Phi, psi and omega in degrees: 000319179296321180295320180298316178299319181295316180296318180296318179296321180295320179296318178298319179298315180296319179298316179297321180295319179296314179301317179299318179296320178296319178296320178297322177298320180295323178297316181295327181276356182082017181275175179279132188264335186260112180256010183298140177293342183250022185299330183293343182295330181232355180251327189256340175285146180294147176294134178303140178209193183286346179274322183219137179278174180298333179280350184096353179289152179301138176269184184295335181255011181299144179214160167227139174286158178232139178230115178260142185235136166240120187230142169243116186242140174227132177260122171267096186292323182298320182253011183037064181225145179244134176244138181212150170224129185229147171245122180255127171255111186257124183253117184271092178275358182282166177278002186257149170273132186253125181272342179206166179238148176249134182236138180272134178239072188301325184295346181291350172293345180264003180292156181301325183259022183298133177291340178295333178296329178278317182295318184260044181295157182248148175277150178280126180287144178295336177228119183205143179289159179300319182296315180293321179297316180295319181297321184279320194239344185249314182297149180298149180295155178300135182273080181250196180093153181291137164258107182272112181281318176196159169230119186228155176278184185295339179265002179087008179275139180299139174253132178293143180214156179230127180259126175238094180056252183261015179232145178230125176263126178255117181275136183261144179295332173212153184301142173276109187287159178304136178073008176256170178224160177213156177240143174210161185237151176228131174249134189205168171201163177196159175279135181274134183277150170281105188287344177285324181277309187259003179050105179209159180284345183220143179157205181228159169244133178256133181262172186298331182274005179093351177285156178232148171246124184256133167239110194242123177206167185051036190260356184227151175301125187241141180295135173285164181275139170239123182221179186282347182271310186251344196078227178287128174263088185251039177294143178291152174261123185256004177097337180240016176257182178247206194225153165241128188217161179263149169286154177184173177259140184238125168247112189230125174250123185240117181259125182223171174307146188296338181266008178279151169253134189220142169218160191199172170303132176108177180264130179293128186264340185231052185302319183293338180277330186252346176265146167284168179298323179292321178295323177298315179300315181294322178296317178297324176293320180296328180296341181246005182259106183258353186255337181202156181291153175245131179287124173269321173229123183277170178296320180299319180291322178294319179293323178293318179295331183290344183278341180242149178239100185293141173260008175269166182237157176217140181249124177259130186245130183230153172225131177230130182256130171058055174241162186264350186196180184212143176210158176210161178226141183207143177186151172279353184263006185278133162273148188221124173224160184215153176212135179283143179233126180273119176236110185056243184253020181221162180253142174235145181262125171268130192226146172224142173236131182199145175281168178304334179299342179276346183270153009273002186294314189287321180294335183275324193236335191298301184294327176297322177292323176298312181299316179298318180297315180300318180293313185292311181296321179295322181292330185256357178223272179211156183297136177299122187270345185281161181282344182201166173221126188246130173252121182247131178278119177223127184302129176067011186254146169208096185207150188234148174213168183303123177072354186213143178210156177257139183220143180263181180117090186239134177293169172293161181306331179275004177092353178278157179203154180271167174298326180298316178294315182300305184287333173295319178296312180299319181297315182290327177296313178303314184295312184287322174296323178298333178295345172302324180284311180230107020247005190297318181272314179290329176061051172289160183276093183292333183298325181256325188237057181300331179297336186289309181287322178294320180294312180295318181294317180294322176299314180296320180297000000 
């Protein structure tokens, strides 16, 4: 037995010596020496400091930058184009003086000269119709991307800027000192993409009668993140990544055709101006309806509105406090319903927007799925802090933003649908509404750690 132990010990010693020699060879060759499955526990995690503790919790000097937005947005429905002017108030909570600012220009992935067109290239199918082949490979690329009209300081003086694909660096006349803030404005416009044809997280769907339903996000120049780990996080957006964003307050005025129905991130500030008297009555009823949704705009009303194209305009005004992003949806073809949800000692509104093409599936299940998600996630994590959660029906879409998300699941033209379509729709609504918790409220860095918000949301789901 002693000999066996001795032989076994000798074998372990020789094995360790061989491994050590191999590791030394890798060092000489310039290779990576640590092959441990747990190497990230002590090599890849940041060293604890005054900003972050060893557990990852905020330390005494932890900070987050803040970016507040005031925006005036106008949708040109006839030409499917958006015009915007925004004033950003950037609050430098970091200990550093900043000589320039970085701004994200996500829509530039749709520019004619976008590098994403090369990165995300498509293979030629062995069998393809002439029309599809021409659309993909012969027809000119969509003319998207931001047209930046100006970047100005609070006094109206031009600020120099440099655009690098989906990022814009704004140079400051003097450094923005620690604990100080500054305001500057950007005026811009861009063509909205047909998200059914070109597949995008934001865009419009056009129906047979010429009407369009818009789901609009990543539509404005947004401040990049500055933190204690990287400094400026100015990674390019390639169209298939996620986001790192700052919290801030949003005052947003959105002008659309007068016959459009619109909802967005934030609390509506001028309900009496944009609602009819009948819509106000229905809304008041919905605030007290905890068992089933109340129609604010019926299918019959949406279909009637779709027959006329108003040349008048209406402005919807919203305010959202302490959110990381902004999105809105608008169409004259939208049906609209709402249901109150009791969470602890407060009420939250579960909301759905959908065209007639979504029925009868959406009127039956969408808002109920939103309400169920708010209750379930709040019970198992923390109470939902926002005033509402909106589910918008968009063909082929599944994407989330604060208080609002796009979801797929459409019946057949005759109104029939399979269980697969039904439960697929309910599942995606739960998932995208659930993203309000992770990452919209928790605000994890999706650009680097996308597995974190997807993992937590999928676990909760």
